[in-house]
C-alpha positions in Angstrom: 25.3 -198.5 -13.1 25.7 -198.3 -9.3 23.9 -195.4 -7.5 26.2 -193.5 -5.2 24.5 -192.4 -2.0 23.8 -188.7 -1.4 21.2 -186.0 -1.0 20.2 -185.3 -4.6 16.9 -186.6 -6.0 16.5 -187.0 -9.7 13.1 -187.5 -11.4 12.9 -188.2 -15.1 10.7 -189.6 -17.9 13.7 -191.0 -19.8 15.7 -194.1 -19.1 18.6 -192.7 -21.2 18.7 -189.5 -19.0 18.7 -191.6 -15.8 21.7 -193.6 -17.1 23.4 -190.5 -18.3 23.1 -188.8 -14.9 24.3 -191.9 -13.1 27.2 -192.2 -15.5 28.2 -188.6 -14.8 27.7 -188.8 -11.1 30.4 -191.4 -10.2 33.5 -189.5 -11.5 32.1 -186.2 -10.2 31.4 -187.6 -6.7 27.7 -186.7 -6.8 25.4 -188.9 -4.7 21.6 -189.5 -4.8 18.9 -190.1 -2.3 16.4 -191.1 -5.1 16.4 -192.0 -8.8 12.8 -192.0 -9.9 11.4 -192.8 -13.4 7.8 -191.7 -14.0 7.7 -192.8 -17.6 4.7 -191.3 -19.4 3.6 -189.5 -16.2 0.3 -191.4 -16.3 -0.1 -192.9 -12.8 2.5 -191.9 -10.2 3.5 -188.7 -12.0 5.5 -185.6 -11.2 2.9 -184.1 -8.8 2.6 -187.1 -6.5 6.4 -187.7 -6.7 7.1 -184.1 -5.6 4.6 -184.4 -2.7 6.3 -187.5 -1.6 9.9 -186.1 -1.9 8.9 -183.0 0.0 8.1 -185.1 3.0 11.2 -187.3 2.8 14.1 -186.0 4.8 16.6 -188.0 2.8 16.0 -185.8 -0.2 17.9 -182.5 -0.5 17.8 -180.7 -3.9 15.5 -182.2 -6.5 16.3 -182.3 -10.3 13.4 -182.8 -12.7 13.8 -183.9 -16.3 10.4 -183.0 -17.9 9.1 -184.0 -21.3 5.3 -184.1 -20.6 3.0 -182.7 -17.9 -0.5 -184.1 -17.9 -2.0 -182.1 -15.0 -0.6 -178.5 -15.0 -2.4 -177.4 -12.0 -1.5 -180.3 -9.8 2.2 -180.2 -11.0 2.7 -176.5 -10.2 0.9 -176.8 -6.9 3.2 -179.6 -5.8 6.3 -177.8 -7.3 5.5 -174.7 -5.3 4.9 -176.5 -2.1 8.2 -178.5 -2.5 10.3 -175.5 -3.6 9.3 -173.7 -0.4 11.3 -176.3 1.5 14.2 -177.3 -0.7 15.8 -176.3 -4.0 14.0 -177.7 -7.1 15.6 -177.5 -10.6 13.6 -178.4 -13.8 14.9 -179.1 -17.3 12.5 -178.7 -20.2 13.1 -178.2 -23.9 10.2 -176.6 -25.7 9.5 -176.8 -29.4 10.1 -173.0 -29.7 11.3 -170.0 -27.7 7.8 -169.0 -26.6 7.1 -172.5 -25.1 10.4 -172.3 -23.2 9.5 -168.7 -22.0 6.1 -169.9 -20.7 7.7 -172.9 -19.0 10.3 -170.7 -17.3 7.6 -168.2 -16.2 5.4 -170.9 -14.8 8.2 -172.6 -12.8 9.5 -169.2 -11.7 6.1 -168.5 -10.1 6.5 -171.8 -8.3 10.0 -170.9 -7.0 11.7 -173.5 -9.2 15.0 -172.8 -11.0 14.6 -173.6 -14.8 17.3 -174.8 -17.2 17.0 -175.7 -20.8 19.9 -178.1 -21.3 21.8 -181.0 -19.8 24.9 -178.9 -19.1 22.9 -176.4 -17.1 21.2 -179.2 -15.2 24.6 -180.7 -14.2 25.8 -177.2 -13.2 22.8 -176.8 -11.0 23.4 -180.2 -9.5 27.0 -179.1 -8.6 25.9 -175.8 -7.0 22.6 -176.4 -5.3 23.7 -179.6 -3.6 27.1 -178.4 -2.5 26.7 -174.8 -1.5 24.7 -172.7 0.9 22.5 -170.0 -0.5 24.2 -166.8 -1.7 24.0 -163.5 0.2 24.0 -161.3 -2.9 24.9 -161.4 -6.6 28.3 -159.9 -5.9 31.1 -162.4 -6.9 34.7 -162.3 -5.7 37.3 -164.1 -7.8 40.7 -165.2 -6.6 43.1 -166.7 -9.2 46.7 -167.4 -10.1 46.2 -166.6 -13.8 45.0 -163.3 -15.4 43.8 -164.9 -18.7 41.2 -167.2 -17.2 40.2 -164.4 -14.8 39.4 -162.2 -17.8 37.2 -164.9 -19.2 35.4 -165.2 -15.9 34.8 -161.4 -15.7 33.5 -161.4 -19.3 31.1 -164.3 -18.5 30.0 -162.5 -15.3 29.2 -159.3 -17.3 26.8 -161.4 -19.5 25.2 -163.2 -16.6 23.0 -162.3 -13.6 25.9 -161.5 -11.3 28.4 -158.7 -10.9 31.9 -158.2 -9.5 32.0 -157.5 -5.8 33.5 -154.2 -4.6 36.0 -154.3 -1.7 35.7 -151.5 0.8 38.8 -150.0 2.5 38.7 -152.4 5.4 38.4 -155.4 3.1 41.2 -154.2 0.9 43.5 -153.8 3.9 42.7 -157.4 5.1 43.3 -158.8 1.6 46.6 -156.9 1.0 48.5 -159.5 3.0 48.2 -161.9 0.1 49.9 -159.4 -2.3 53.4 -157.9 -2.6 53.8 -154.6 -0.8 52.3 -151.6 -2.7 50.1 -153.8 -4.9 46.6 -152.5 -5.3 43.8 -154.9 -4.2 41.4 -155.5 -7.0 38.7 -158.0 -7.9 39.7 -160.5 -9.4 42.3 -160.9 -6.7 45.4 -162.0 -8.7 48.0 -164.0 -6.9 50.8 -164.7 -9.5 52.5 -168.0 -9.1 50.3 -169.0 -6.1 50.0 -172.6 -5.3 46.5 -174.0 -4.7 46.8 -173.9 -0.9 47.5 -170.1 -1.1 44.4 -169.6 -3.2 42.4 -171.5 -0.6 43.6 -169.2 2.2 42.5 -166.2 0.2 39.2 -167.7 -0.5 38.5 -168.3 3.2 39.1 -164.6 3.8 37.0 -163.5 0.9 34.1 -165.7 1.9 33.9 -163.7 5.2 34.3 -160.3 3.6 31.3 -158.0 3.8 29.7 -157.3 0.4 30.8 -160.6 -1.1 27.9 -162.9 -2.1 30.1 -165.8 -3.4 33.7 -166.7 -4.1 35.2 -168.3 -7.2 38.6 -169.9 -6.8 40.1 -170.1 -10.3 43.2 -172.3 -10.6 45.4 -172.7 -13.6 48.2 -175.4 -13.6 51.5 -174.3 -12.1 54.9 -176.0 -12.2 55.7 -178.0 -9.0 52.3 -177.2 -7.4 52.5 -179.4 -4.4 49.7 -177.9 -2.3 46.7 -179.7 -3.8 46.0 -181.9 -0.8 46.4 -179.0 1.6 44.2 -176.8 -0.6 41.5 -179.4 -0.8 41.1 -179.5 3.0 41.5 -175.7 3.2 38.8 -175.1 0.6 36.5 -177.7 2.2 36.9 -175.9 5.5 36.3 -172.5 3.9 33.2 -173.8 2.2 31.8 -175.3 5.4 32.4 -172.3 7.6 31.9 -169.4 5.1 28.8 -167.3 5.0 29.2 -167.1 1.2 29.3 -170.1 -1.1 32.8 -171.1 -2.4 32.9 -172.4 -6.0 36.1 -173.9 -7.5 37.4 -174.1 -11.1 40.5 -176.2 -11.9 41.6 -175.8 -15.4 43.3 -178.4 -17.6 43.2 -182.2 -17.5 46.6 -183.7 -16.7 46.8 -182.0 -13.4 43.4 -180.2 -13.4 41.4 -183.5 -13.8 42.7 -185.2 -10.6 42.4 -181.9 -8.7 38.7 -181.5 -9.7 38.1 -185.1 -8.5 39.6 -184.4 -5.1 37.6 -181.2 -4.8 34.4 -183.0 -5.8 35.1 -185.8 -3.3 35.5 -183.2 -0.6 32.0 -181.9 -1.4 32.9 -178.7 -3.2 31.2 -177.5 -6.4 33.9 -177.8 -9.0 34.0 -176.8 -12.7 36.4 -177.2 -15.6 36.0 -173.7 -17.2 35.6 -170.2 -15.9 32.4 -169.8 -18.0 30.7 -172.8 -16.5 31.6 -171.7 -13.0 30.2 -168.2 -13.5 27.1 -169.6 -15.1 26.6 -171.8 -12.1 26.9 -168.8 -9.8 24.2 -167.1 -12.0 22.0 -170.1 -11.2 22.5 -169.4 -7.5 21.5 -165.8 -8.1 18.4 -166.8 -10.0 17.4 -169.3 -7.4 17.8 -166.7 -4.7 15.7 -164.3 -6.7 12.9 -166.9 -7.2 12.8 -167.7 -3.5 12.8 -164.0 -2.6 9.8 -163.4 -5.0 7.9 -166.2 -3.1 8.6 -164.4 0.2 8.0 -160.8 -1.0 5.2 -159.0 0.7 3.2 -157.1 -1.9 1.6 -153.7 -1.2 -1.9 -153.7 0.1 -3.1 -152.1 -3.2 -5.7 -154.2 -5.1 -7.1 -153.5 -8.5 -10.8 -153.3 -8.2 -11.8 -154.0 -11.8 -15.5 -153.1 -11.5 -16.0 -155.3 -14.5 -19.3 -155.3 -16.4 -19.5 -159.0 -16.8 -23.0 -159.0 -18.2 -22.0 -156.8 -21.1 -19.1 -159.1 -21.9 -21.2 -162.2 -21.7 -23.8 -160.6 -24.1 -21.1 -159.7 -26.6 -19.6 -163.2 -26.6 -23.0 -164.8 -26.9 -23.8 -162.5 -29.9 -20.6 -163.7 -31.6 -21.6 -167.4 -30.9 -25.0 -166.7 -32.3 -23.4 -165.5 -35.5 -21.5 -168.8 -35.7 -18.2 -167.0 -35.3 -15.2 -167.5 -33.1 -13.4 -164.2 -33.9 -14.6 -160.9 -32.6 -14.6 -157.8 -34.7 -12.2 -155.1 -33.5 -15.0 -152.9 -32.1 -16.5 -155.9 -30.2 -13.1 -156.7 -28.7 -12.6 -153.1 -27.7 -16.0 -153.1 -26.1 -15.0 -156.2 -24.1 -11.8 -154.4 -22.8 -13.8 -151.3 -22.0 -16.2 -153.4 -19.9 -13.2 -154.3 -17.8 -12.2 -150.7 -17.2 -9.4 -150.5 -19.9 -9.5 -147.2 -21.7 -10.1 -147.7 -25.4 -10.1 -145.2 -28.3 -13.7 -144.1 -29.3 -14.8 -146.1 -32.3 -17.7 -145.9 -34.8 -18.9 -148.6 -37.2 -19.8 -147.3 -40.6 -20.9 -148.8 -43.9 -20.1 -146.1 -46.5 -17.6 -143.4 -47.3 -20.1 -140.6 -46.4 -20.8 -142.2 -43.0 -17.1 -142.5 -42.4 -16.5 -138.8 -43.1 -19.4 -137.8 -40.7 -18.1 -140.1 -38.0 -14.5 -138.7 -38.3 -16.0 -135.2 -37.9 -17.8 -136.2 -34.8 -14.8 -138.0 -33.3 -12.2 -135.4 -34.3 -9.2 -135.2 -36.6 -6.7 -136.6 -37.4 -8.7 -139.8 -37.9 -7.9 -143.5 -38.6 -9.9 -145.7 -41.0 -9.9 -149.5 -40.6 -11.5 -152.4 -42.3 -14.0 -154.3 -40.1 -13.5 -158.0 -40.5 -13.3 -161.1 -38.2 -10.8 -162.7 -40.5 -7.9 -160.2 -40.6 -5.6 -160.6 -37.7 -3.0 -158.2 -39.2 -5.1 -155.6 -41.0 -2.1 -153.5 -42.1 -0.8 -156.4 -44.2 -4.0 -156.2 -46.3 -3.9 -152.4 -46.5 -6.8 -152.4 -44.0 -5.5 -149.4 -41.9 -5.1 -145.8 -43.1 -3.7 -143.2 -40.7 -3.4 -139.5 -40.6 -6.7 -138.5 -42.2 -7.2 -134.7 -41.6 -10.3 -133.8 -43.5 -13.7 -135.3 -44.6 -12.3 -135.5 -48.1 -9.3 -137.5 -46.9 -11.7 -139.9 -45.2 -13.8 -140.4 -48.3 -10.8 -141.1 -50.5 -9.3 -143.4 -47.9 -12.6 -145.4 -47.8 -12.3 -146.1 -51.5 -8.6 -147.1 -51.3 -9.3 -149.3 -48.3 -12.0 -151.3 -50.0 -9.9 -151.8 -53.1 -6.7 -152.8 -51.2 -8.5 -155.4 -49.0 -10.4 -156.8 -52.0 -7.1 -157.4 -53.8 -4.9 -158.6 -50.9 -7.5 -160.6 -48.9 -10.2 -161.6 -51.3 -11.6 -164.3 -49.1 -12.0 -162.1 -46.0 -15.4 -161.4 -44.7 -16.1 -157.6 -44.7 -18.5 -156.0 -42.3 -18.1 -152.3 -42.9 -15.4 -150.0 -41.7 -14.2 -148.5 -38.4 -13.5 -144.9 -37.7 -11.3 -143.8 -34.8 -9.6 -140.6 -33.5 -5.9 -141.1 -34.0 -3.9 -141.4 -30.8 -1.0 -139.0 -30.5 2.2 -139.8 -28.7 3.1 -142.3 -26.0 5.0 -145.6 -26.0 3.5 -148.3 -28.1 3.0 -151.5 -26.1 1.3 -154.9 -26.6 -0.5 -157.4 -24.5 -1.3 -160.9 -25.8 -3.1 -163.8 -24.3 -2.0 -167.1 -25.9 -2.6 -170.8 -25.3 0.4 -172.8 -24.3 0.2 -176.5 -25.0 1.7 -177.4 -21.6 0.5 -174.6 -19.2 -2.6 -173.2 -20.9 -3.4 -169.5 -20.9 -0.4 -167.2 -20.8 0.0 -163.4 -20.9 2.7 -161.8 -23.0 3.8 -158.2 -22.6 6.2 -156.1 -24.5 7.0 -153.5 -27.2 4.1 -152.9 -29.5 3.4 -151.6 -33.0 3.7 -153.1 -36.4 7.4 -153.7 -35.8 6.9 -155.6 -32.6 7.9 -159.0 -34.0 11.2 -157.6 -35.4 12.1 -155.8 -32.1 11.3 -159.0 -30.2 11.1 -157.5 -26.8 8.5 -159.5 -24.7 8.2 -161.3 -21.4 5.6 -163.9 -20.4 3.7 -164.8 -17.2 0.6 -166.7 -16.3 -2.8 -165.6 -15.0 -3.9 -164.7 -12.5 -1.8 -161.6 -12.1 -1.8 -159.1 -9.2 0.1 -155.7 -9.2 3.3 -157.2 -7.9 3.4 -159.9 -10.6 2.5 -157.4 -13.3 5.3 -155.2 -12.2 7.8 -158.1 -12.4 6.5 -159.0 -15.8 6.9 -155.4 -17.2 10.4 -155.2 -15.6 11.6 -158.2 -17.6 11.3 -156.2 -20.9 13.6 -153.6 -22.4 10.6 -151.3 -23.1 10.2 -150.9 -19.3 13.2 -148.6 -19.3 11.5 -146.4 -21.9 8.4 -146.2 -19.7 10.6 -144.5 -17.0 11.4 -141.7 -19.4 14.7 -140.9 -21.1 16.3 -137.7 -22.6 13.4 -135.6 -23.9 10.8 -138.4 -23.6 8.5 -138.0 -20.6 7.9 -140.9 -18.3 4.7 -142.9 -18.8 2.1 -143.8 -16.2 3.5 -147.3 -15.3 0.7 -147.9 -12.7 -1.9 -147.7 -15.5 0.1 -150.3 -17.5 0.2 -152.6 -14.5 -3.6 -152.2 -13.9 -4.3 -153.0 -17.5 -2.4 -156.2 -17.2 -4.3 -157.1 -14.1 -7.6 -156.3 -15.8 -6.7 -158.5 -18.8 -5.8 -161.3 -16.4 -9.1 -161.0 -14.6 -11.0 -161.1 -18.0 -9.3 -164.4 -18.8 -10.1 -165.8 -15.3 -13.8 -164.7 -15.6 -14.2 -165.9 -19.2 -12.2 -169.0 -19.8 -13.9 -169.4 -23.2 -11.5 -166.7 -24.5 -8.7 -168.5 -26.3 -6.5 -165.7 -27.6 -6.5 -161.9 -27.1 -4.3 -159.3 -28.8 -4.0 -155.7 -27.7 -1.6 -153.9 -30.0 -0.9 -151.1 -29.9 -1.6 -150.0 -26.3 -0.4 -146.4 -26.0 1.1 -145.4 -22.7 2.0 -141.8 -21.7 2.0 -139.7 -18.5 -1.8 -139.6 -18.5 -2.4 -143.3 -18.6 -3.1 -145.9 -21.4 -5.3 -146.1 -24.4 -6.0 -149.3 -26.4 -6.2 -148.5 -30.1 -6.6 -152.0 -31.6 -7.6 -155.4 -30.2 -8.6 -158.8 -31.3 -10.2 -161.8 -29.4 -10.9 -165.3 -30.5 -13.1 -167.8 -28.6 -12.7 -171.5 -28.0 -15.0 -173.9 -29.9 -18.1 -174.8 -27.9 -17.2 -177.5 -25.3 -13.5 -176.7 -25.4 -12.0 -175.8 -22.0 -8.5 -174.9 -20.7 -7.7 -174.9 -17.0 -5.5 -172.1 -15.6 -2.1 -173.3 -14.4 -2.5 -171.5 -11.1 -5.7 -171.4 -9.1 -7.5 -168.1 -9.4 -8.8 -166.1 -6.4 -12.2 -167.6 -5.4 -14.3 -164.5 -5.4 -17.5 -166.6 -5.1 -16.6 -167.3 -1.5 -16.8 -163.6 -0.4 -19.7 -162.9 2.0 -20.8 -160.2 4.5 -21.3 -160.9 8.2 -23.1 -158.4 10.5 -22.5 -158.8 14.2 -25.2 -158.5 16.8 -23.7 -155.1 17.7 -24.3 -154.0 14.1 -20.7 -154.0 12.8 -20.3 -155.2 9.2 -17.4 -157.5 8.3 -16.4 -158.9 5.0 -15.5 -162.6 5.1 -13.3 -163.5 2.2 -10.4 -165.7 1.1 -7.0 -164.2 2.0 -4.9 -162.4 -0.6 -1.2 -161.7 -0.8 -2.0 -158.0 -0.3 -3.3 -158.8 3.2 0.3 -159.3 4.4 0.6 -155.9 6.2 -2.8 -156.2 7.9 -1.9 -159.8 8.9 1.2 -158.5 10.7 -0.8 -155.7 12.3 -3.3 -158.2 13.6 -0.5 -160.1 15.3 0.7 -157.0 17.1 -2.8 -156.4 18.6 -2.9 -159.9 20.1 -2.4 -160.5 23.8 0.4 -162.9 25.0 -2.3 -165.4 25.9 -3.8 -165.3 22.4 -0.4 -165.9 20.9 0.4 -168.8 23.2 -3.0 -170.4 22.5 -2.5 -170.0 18.7 1.2 -170.8 18.3 1.7 -173.0 21.5 4.7 -170.7 22.4 5.5 -167.1 23.2 6.2 -165.8 19.6 7.4 -162.2 19.7 7.0 -161.4 15.9 6.0 -163.0 12.6 9.0 -163.1 10.2 8.2 -161.7 6.7 8.8 -165.2 5.2 6.2 -166.7 7.5 3.7 -163.9 6.7 4.3 -164.5 3.0 3.5 -168.2 3.4 0.4 -167.4 5.3 -1.0 -164.9 2.8 0.3 -166.2 -0.6 -1.6 -169.5 -0.5 -2.3 -172.1 -3.1 -6.1 -172.5 -3.2 -5.7 -176.0 -4.6 -4.1 -177.1 -1.3 -5.4 -174.8 1.4 -7.8 -172.0 2.2 -7.7 -169.1 4.6 -10.6 -166.7 5.3 -10.1 -163.3 6.8 -12.7 -161.1 8.6 -12.2 -157.5 7.5 -13.9 -154.6 9.3 -15.7 -152.5 6.7 -15.3 -149.3 8.6 -11.6 -149.5 9.3 -10.2 -152.0 6.8 -8.5 -153.9 9.6 -8.2 -157.7 9.6 -9.9 -158.8 12.9 -10.0 -162.6 12.4 -8.6 -165.4 10.3 -9.3 -169.1 9.9 -7.1 -171.5 8.0 -7.5 -175.1 6.7 -4.5 -177.0 5.2 -5.2 -180.3 3.6 -2.9 -183.3 3.7 -2.6 -184.2 0.0 -3.5 -187.8 -0.8 -4.9 -188.4 2.7 -8.3 -186.8 2.6 -7.9 -184.9 5.9 -7.1 -181.3 6.7 -6.0 -179.3 9.8 -7.6 -176.1 10.9 -6.5 -173.0 12.8 -8.6 -170.0 13.9 -8.0 -166.6 15.6 -10.4 -163.7 16.3 -9.6 -160.5 18.1 -10.9 -160.4 21.7 -13.5 -157.6 21.3 -15.3 -159.6 18.6 -15.5 -162.8 20.5 -19.1 -163.9 21.2 -20.2 -162.0 18.1 -20.6 -165.0 15.8 -17.4 -164.1 13.9 -15.4 -167.3 14.9 -18.4 -169.5 14.1 -18.8 -167.9 10.7 -15.1 -168.3 9.9 -15.2 -171.9 10.9 -18.3 -172.6 8.9 -16.6 -171.2 5.8 -13.8 -173.8 6.4 -16.2 -176.6 6.8 -18.2 -175.7 3.7 -14.9 -175.4 1.6 -13.7 -178.8 3.0 -17.0 -180.4 2.0 -16.9 -179.0 -1.5 -13.3 -180.3 -1.8 -14.3 -183.8 -0.7 -12.2 -183.6 2.5 -13.5 -186.3 4.9 -12.1 -185.0 8.2 -11.0 -181.8 9.8 -8.6 -181.9 12.8 -7.0 -179.3 15.0 -4.8 -179.3 18.1 -5.7 -177.2 21.1 -4.0 -176.6 24.4 -5.8 -178.5 27.2 -6.0 -175.3 29.2 -7.7 -173.4 26.4 -11.2 -174.1 27.7 -13.0 -171.4 25.6 -11.7 -172.9 22.3 -12.6 -176.5 23.5 -16.1 -175.4 24.3 -16.4 -173.6 20.9 -15.3 -176.6 18.8 -17.5 -179.0 20.7 -20.4 -176.7 20.0 -19.6 -177.1 16.3 -19.8 -180.9 16.6 -16.0 -181.7 17.0 -15.0 -184.7 19.0 -12.1 -184.1 21.4 -9.6 -186.4 22.9 -6.3 -186.0 24.8 -3.3 -186.7 22.6 -1.6 -189.9 24.0 2.0 -188.6 23.4 1.3 -185.1 24.8 -1.3 -184.8 27.5 -1.1 -181.0 27.3 -2.7 -181.1 23.9 -6.2 -182.0 22.8 -7.1 -183.1 19.3 -10.4 -182.0 17.9 -11.9 -183.9 15.0 -14.9 -183.3 12.8 -16.2 -185.8 10.2 -17.2 -183.6 7.2 -18.5 -186.1 4.6 
């Protein structure tokens, strides 16, 4: 099948999919810069392919057909770097809904638009290669038929978009297309209008404030002779408009040829209102993904204050007992060591001990079976609630033992647990699970025994910060309950977010944890309280790499200047964004010119996001933070060239700290990291007139030479390995 030329790159593991895409492309006037088959993804796989395509100017949007990923970390690192420069769409069909949810969560973090079917992939090919980014999720519809317009509005209501609202000025401008006295509404209905008239209205709508995109919806008309004029008008509107213009030509006898002409003109065209609206929803989601990558989080950081020694001792004790499953009290102790509030718990062996423990903890009490084998204790009658007296507890202990012996005769019993019953609050759950493709994942949602029936959960991958945790919670329905409703008071959402971050850090610190279940987690206005938890460990020798590189806490150090000022030298965090911008405002014009080689007046938020939200598998940046003020006073950065074995550095220190050893310390951190990563060479470009910097790098052992193509620049090179 001939490959038409274009800007779309398609990467697949399936010969059949490659043929299918090519067979579809011809009649739809879609062209390709690359068709790449990676087969079993063994040698030149997705990661290397994406790195290559990201540097090839011939490639525009990139479509990925994924069946198998062998190196999750490398794939997501490459996907994130590529998606920062051009649209990337990935198609994956998991074996179940949870796998698909994890896949979408992982790719969303990388800025990639995910689809789960061929039709969605083709819709994405239409929109992302033929339109400009949308301004908002507000869609304007212009049509010559009410029936199809109603279908489009219904589809929009179910999607991620919404109908645009026209202000008074816009309504007055649009009124010229309607009979006198007709009210201007969205959809803009032009009865009996030929295609060229719809095109004229679309051009006006695309320039209307508050309109994020335009859908031109055309149903066949008798004696419609304006198709050729309309094609050129729509093409002109699409090229000049600030908002993307999507087209939908219904029917086949006249609609089919019209769609072909529109496609040949480079316009995104669809055969049904539903598919057009769904494609607009993809543009909305792509915009949201990219906005998330550029979003500057607050400077708040959760300081877990984790007691890692206690957790290590508990896990070792479980190993010593030849177990992989922790008892509930052991799991709660692990969570407590990471600063998560847990309900006070006592381990008892008899009914009398249980009654005494309940008296000490307070009534009403809860009695639970203690066993490493029962994941759902309630199904075996292993949980009894609402015990209000010592007598109630004694009777419950007898019932508990009899019920578990009957319903779970093979379960290992190790006594009972007594707890004070938690009153009130929304019941939530947090789970850590092992995904076969992306490894550890964190699931959050509605909790309690009915959680599986309610089926209200969202998934993301560790490591999490507060911004990512907030986004995770916001993708669930229970998040609305946490805000309060009617006579229900709002919950302390920040406490929920902190709990998610603490669980995430636990998984980062102890990768031997395979699964974790925290259900229920009660949340009210005072905070959160974990009432039940379970943890299982991986077999000895089993490992699972996180999909995203965690924050390298082991690289944090303290530097004391000769003047006695203490600075924390640490890898940069997304939460450093505001301080990064503040540092820029304190620089002199000369500092800025030496660092950026031009007179930069401000750092755009998108650039600050790229500088602070870094992928530690690809680059490193160290900041020097003043202990007394919290200000960032210096930064060094090293960006590696994947596959080449070289990296480029940059460094900046405030003037009042120059000569205090800060710059040398920041550079030495870069050199040490490069050596640990196996990077052979560090380079950097310096203005020839920047004599202090030239003297500084020569003192570190860099060799310098004028660049032959630009005598105003000097290249400094250091052999690391």
